[in-house]
N, CA and C atoms as a LAMMPS dump frame, in Angstrom:
ITEM: TIMESTEP
0
ITEM: NUMBER OF ATOMS
168
ITEM: BOX BOUNDS ff ff ff
-5.0000000000000000e+02 5.0000000000000000e+02
-5.0000000000000000e+02 5.0000000000000000e+02
-5.0000000000000000e+02 5.0000000000000000e+02
ITEM: ATOMS id mol type element x y z
1 1 1 N 0.606 -1.201 0.112
2 1 2 C -0.135 0.108 -0.162
3 1 3 C 0.656 1.443 0.045
4 2 1 N 0.511 1.799 -0.67
5 2 2 C 1.084 3.343 -1.04
6 2 3 C 0.744 4.377 0.145
7 3 1 N 2.096 4.86 0.684
8 3 2 C 2.269 5.945 2.049
9 3 3 C 1.799 6.875 1.659
10 4 1 N 0.002 8.104 1.352
11 4 2 C 0.619 9.417 0.608
12 4 3 C 0.475 9.887 1.482
13 5 1 N -0.487 9.273 3.333
14 5 2 C 0.555 10.216 4.788
15 5 3 C 1.727 10.999 4.45
16 6 1 N 2.52 9.725 4.346
17 6 2 C 3.804 9.997 4.549
18 6 3 C 4.371 11.279 3.122
19 7 1 N 4.089 10.806 2.398
20 7 2 C 4.381 11.245 0.998
21 7 3 C 3.88 12.599 0.247
22 8 1 N 3.048 13.169 1.35
23 8 2 C 2.086 14.425 1.907
24 8 3 C 3.342 15.385 2.851
25 9 1 N 3.618 14.96 3.756
26 9 2 C 4.253 15.279 4.628
27 9 3 C 5.73 15.696 4.391
28 10 1 N 6.205 14.787 3.718
29 10 2 C 7.777 14.902 3.257
30 10 3 C 7.41 16.37 1.71
31 11 1 N 6.567 16.223 1.457
32 11 2 C 5.94 17.452 0.44
33 11 3 C 5.615 18.892 0.971
34 12 1 N 5.143 18.78 2.484
35 12 2 C 4.958 20.343 2.997
36 12 3 C 6.337 20.138 3.921
37 13 1 N 7.652 19.415 3.902
38 13 2 C 8.089 19.706 4.826
39 13 3 C 9.272 20.444 3.414
40 14 1 N 9.031 19.997 2.445
41 14 2 C 10.14 21.055 1.313
42 14 3 C 9.091 22.091 1.379
43 15 1 N 8.129 21.937 1.009
44 15 2 C 7.436 23.624 0.911
45 15 3 C 8.066 24.594 1.828
46 16 1 N 8.155 24.464 3.07
47 16 2 C 8.583 25.446 4.516
48 16 3 C 9.532 25.544 4.002
49 17 1 N 10.46 24.546 3.341
50 17 2 C 11.843 24.46 3.508
51 17 3 C 12.403 25.328 1.71
52 18 1 N 11.501 25.058 1.075
53 18 2 C 11.645 26.051 -0.15
54 18 3 C 11.182 27.285 -0.361
55 19 1 N 10.021 27.687 0.567
56 19 2 C 9.412 28.804 0.526
57 19 3 C 9.341 29.981 -0.564
58 20 1 N 10.306 30.565 -0.033
59 20 2 C 10.937 31.565 -1.19
60 20 3 C 10.811 31.275 -2.398
61 21 1 N 11.505 29.74 -2.789
62 21 2 C 11.718 29.536 -4.504
63 21 3 C 10.399 29.24 -5.074
64 22 1 N 9.065 28.803 -4.217
65 22 2 C 7.86 28.624 -4.327
66 22 3 C 7.395 30.162 -4.425
67 23 1 N 7.352 30.708 -3.974
68 23 2 C 7.049 31.794 -3.868
69 23 3 C 7.135 32.881 -5.173
70 24 1 N 8.208 33.069 -5.414
71 24 2 C 9.293 33.072 -6.625
72 24 3 C 8.823 32.617 -7.684
73 25 1 N 8.498 31.481 -8.363
74 25 2 C 7.898 30.482 -9.249
75 25 3 C 6.733 30.879 -9.828
76 26 1 N 5.788 30.786 -8.364
77 26 2 C 4.579 31.323 -8.255
78 26 3 C 4.328 32.664 -9.454
79 27 1 N 4.932 32.866 -8.5
80 27 2 C 5.224 34.592 -9.617
81 27 3 C 5.28 34.652 -10.722
82 28 1 N 6.237 34.044 -11.06
83 28 2 C 7.143 34.206 -12.829
84 28 3 C 5.353 33.513 -13.338
85 29 1 N 5.242 32.414 -12.57
86 29 2 C 4.441 31.602 -13.717
87 29 3 C 3.136 32.496 -14.243
88 30 1 N 2.674 33.315 -12.477
89 30 2 C 1.633 34.134 -12.915
90 30 3 C 1.993 35.278 -13.877
91 31 1 N 2.503 35.848 -13.988
92 31 2 C 3.2 37.044 -14.642
93 31 3 C 3.093 36.577 -16.824
94 32 1 N 3.812 35.334 -16.531
95 32 2 C 3.912 34.52 -17.722
96 32 3 C 2.326 33.932 -18.738
97 33 1 N 1.558 33.852 -17.487
98 33 2 C -0.138 33.501 -17.905
99 33 3 C -1.319 34.293 -18.6
100 34 1 N -0.551 35.464 -17.123
101 34 2 C -1.673 36.289 -17.914
102 34 3 C -0.856 37.715 -18.828
103 35 1 N 0.679 36.946 -19.285
104 35 2 C 0.752 37.972 -20.498
105 35 3 C 0.349 37.142 -22.165
106 36 1 N 0.015 36.104 -21.675
107 36 2 C 0.247 34.674 -22.322
108 36 3 C -1.823 35.488 -22.866
109 37 1 N -2.161 35.459 -21.775
110 37 2 C -4.053 35.768 -22.223
111 37 3 C -4.617 36.825 -21.968
112 38 1 N -3.124 38.079 -22.406
113 38 2 C -3.333 39.425 -22.62
114 38 3 C -4.076 39.875 -21.618
115 39 1 N -3.824 39.794 -20.272
116 39 2 C -4.374 40.479 -19.394
117 39 3 C -5.447 40.395 -19.295
118 40 1 N -6.728 39.434 -19.858
119 40 2 C -7.539 39.206 -19.127
120 40 3 C -8.343 38.717 -18.132
121 41 1 N -7.111 37.899 -17.559
122 41 2 C -7.309 37.469 -16.869
123 41 3 C -7.08 37.609 -14.448
124 42 1 N -6.277 39.055 -14.996
125 42 2 C -5.281 39.376 -14.33
126 42 3 C -5.619 39.501 -13.419
127 43 1 N -6.909 39.736 -12.557
128 43 2 C -7.561 39.826 -11.142
129 43 3 C -7.047 37.971 -10.627
130 44 1 N -8.107 37.253 -11.274
131 44 2 C -7.913 35.946 -10.891
132 44 3 C -6.527 35.383 -11.058
133 45 1 N -5.609 35.448 -11.524
134 45 2 C -4.217 34.847 -11.741
135 45 3 C -3.75 35.3 -10.599
136 46 1 N -3.739 36.807 -10.537
137 46 2 C -3.051 37.162 -9.159
138 46 3 C -3.734 36.756 -7.782
139 47 1 N -4.827 36.772 -7.785
140 47 2 C -5.937 35.504 -6.124
141 47 3 C -5.009 33.776 -6.242
142 48 1 N -4.993 33.826 -7.74
143 48 2 C -4.728 32.424 -7.596
144 48 3 C -2.422 32.397 -6.815
145 49 1 N -2.312 33.478 -7.572
146 49 2 C -0.587 33.419 -7.517
147 49 3 C -1.183 34.121 -5.525
148 50 1 N -1.997 34.652 -5.077
149 50 2 C -1.419 34.683 -3.222
150 50 3 C -2.074 33.589 -2.968
151 51 1 N -2.98 32.723 -3.381
152 51 2 C -3.23 31.447 -2.746
153 51 3 C -2.479 30.697 -2.426
154 52 1 N -1.204 30.381 -3.67
155 52 2 C 0.015 29.684 -3.588
156 52 3 C 0.885 29.953 -2.579
157 53 1 N 1.191 31.32 -2.47
158 53 2 C 2.295 32.01 -1.736
159 53 3 C 2.115 31.684 -0.768
160 54 1 N 0.672 32.051 -0.461
161 54 2 C 0.201 31.635 1.89
162 54 3 C -0.186 30.774 1.988
163 55 1 N -0.192 28.988 1.597
164 55 2 C -0.171 28.136 1.728
165 55 3 C 1.263 27.47 1.339
166 56 1 N 2.046 28.682 1.175
167 56 2 C 3.631 27.497 1.302
168 56 3 C 4.605 28.706 2.452
């Protein structure tokens, strides 16, 4: 049987350890998506980026 709880715990530990890198990557990804969509969904993209950054 797969130990999902252990895997999620390890992912959480990695996210905490590399919080600044995850936040930076989320920001860059959000900017890229915003540009690709001609800034039509900026509000939603910004909210998604903030949510990612808040959870890491």
